[in-house]
N, C-alpha and C positions, 0 to 999 in steps of 0.2 A: 738413259738417265745417269746422271752423274751422281755418284755418292759424295755427299758433303763430308769432307774430312774436317774434323774439328782439330784445329791447331791449338795446342795448349799455349796459353798466355802466361808467361812468367812475370810476376810483379817484383821489381827490384826494390828492395828496401835498404835503408842505410843501416849502419851498425846499431844494434839495440843498446839504449843507455843503460849503464850498469846502475842498479839501485844503490843509493848512498846509505851506508850503514852507520847509524849514530853510535857513538861510543857512550854507552849508558854510564859507565864508571866516571868518565870525564864530566858529563853533564851533572851527575849527582854531586861531585866534588865542587863544581862551579857554584851550584845553587847553595850548597852548604856553606861555602866561603862567603857568599853574599848575605846569607842569613846571619852568620857569625859576625860579620862586619857591621851589619845593621844593629844587632843586639849590643855590640861593643860600643857603638856610637851613642845609642840610647842610654846605656848604663853610664857612660862617661858624662853625657849631658845631665843625667839625673843627679850624679854625684856632684857635679859642679854647681847645679842649681841648689842642691841641699846645702852645700858648703857655703855658698854665697848668702843663702837665706839665714843660716846660723850665724854667719859673720855679721850680717846686718842686725840681727836680734841682739847679739852680744854687744855690738857697738852702740845700739840704742839704749840698752840697759846701763852701759857704762856712762854714756852721756847724761842720762837721767840721774844716776847716782852722783856724778860729778857736779851737776847743778844743785842737787839737794844737799850735798856735803861740802861744797866749796864755801870756806868761811868768808863772810861778809864783814868788813871792818865796822866797828861800832859807829853810830851816828850821834854827833853832838850838836846841840842847839843852844844858843845864848838866850836867856829869858830876862835876866836882870843884871844891871851893872850900874852902880851908883857911887858918886863922890859927893856926898852931901856938903862937905866943907869947901867945895870949890867956890862958893859965893863969898868966902872970906878972903879979903885981899892979902892978908899976911898970916894965914892960919895953917900953913903947911905942917907945923909941928903937931897939930891935932887932926891931920887929914886921915880919912878912913876910906877904904875902897871895899865895897861889898859886891858880890856877884852870885848868880844862880845859873847853873848849866845843867842840861839833861843829857845823860848818856844812854842811848838806846841800842840794845842787842837785837837786831832784826832777823837773826838767823832762826830757822825753823827747828833745827835739831842740834845746834851747836852752842854750848855755853862758853862764857868768857871768865877766866880768872884774872882779876886785877891784883897784881902783887904790890903795886904802889901807884900813887897818883900825886903829882905836884902841880901847883899853879904859879904862874909868873905873869906879871903885867909889864908891858913895854910901852914906852912913849918915844916916838921917833927912833925906834930900834935900840933904845937904851932901857935896860931893865930897871924898873923903879920899885919893884916889890916881888916877894917870893914867899910861898907858904906851902907846907905839906897838906895834902887833902885826902880824906878817907883812910880807913884802915884796909888791909887786904880783904877782899871779898870775892865771892863767886856770883856771877850774874846769870840767871837762868835764860834760856832762849825766849824771845818775844817778851823782853822785860825792859823796863826803863828805870834808871836810877837818877835821883836828883843829887846834884853836887853843889853844895853851898860853900862859899869861902869868903874870908875877909882879911884885909891887910891893913895893919895899923901899927904904930909904934916901931919896934925893931924890924918888923917884916916889911915896912914901907920906907924906902930911902929916897926922899925927895929934897933936893937942894933948893935954896932960895931962888937960884937962877932958873931951875926947872919949873918951879912954881910960877915964876914970872911968865914963862913961856905958856903955861896952862892958861893964865889970865889973858894973854894976848890972843890965843886961839878962842877962848871963851867970848871975848869981845867980837870975834868974827862970827860967832853963832854956834860953834861946836868944838869939842876937843876929842880927837880920835886916839884911841888906845888899841893895843893888841893884847888879848888874853890868851896865853898859851898853856894848855894842859898837857903834861907829859906823863905817860903811863907805861909800865912794864906789864904786858899781858900774855896770856897763854890761852889758846883755844882748846876746848874739851869736846871730843866726839865720842860718846859712849864711854869706854874705859881708856881711850887714847887721848894723850895730851900732846899738843904741838910744842915746838920749841918756843923760847921767850922772844917776844917782839917788843921793841921800843916804839911806842905810838905817840904821835903829836897831833893835837887838835888846836888849830889857830883860829881864834874868834876875833875879828875886827869889830870894835865897838866904838860908837860915838855918843857922847853925852852933850846935852844942851847947857845953856848958861846956868841952870839950876843944878847941874851935876847928875841929872837923871838920864837914863838911857833913851836915845831918840827912837821914835817909832820905826824909822827906816831900818834899824838894827835889831829890833825886838823879834825874837823867835827865829832868828836867822840861822841857817845851818853853817857849821864851822868845817872848813876843809880839814881832812885827816890824811896823814901820811906816816909811813914807817921809816925808821932809820936804823 
């Protein structure tokens, strides 16, 4: 009998892989940096959003205040304008011009000081009459003031030639004049007064053959400008 000899079998293995050792200190620093960077970004975005929000609110408030405190120029409307003597063929010596205009302060919180107001009547760009109007006065916000005036005698300078031109236009159906009101005004906001402004209101007016204001011009708004 043969003895079975056990021949040892040797398994050949490759080199054992070395375990990778993580650097914990490096990993902690990395994550701390990421967290810090994320917080910084969030804080920066929050600051920017807050700043833009405040800027928008301030801008909106400023715009609303500007709208409410921005002075609006007074509004003038012509209501009456008459030359009763126009029917007289040679009555320019006794001619009289009367008119009525309204001045409206449409501002909500702004008053208007009228330091002076003068009225002048023009025909074909030639001044034919001039007169002072009103005493200095203060006009409250949302208030309307009636301005009445008349020109006659020394305040109305009409030559015979000019009167003939009136009669010629009258024969055609209407005579057109221009009433100009000139005022020196100041705006008042609470305790603050603006600088002086010279304001002009130009009212084109037409009268019929009887010298009365034509319906087309009645209650018409007069353009206003400053000089």
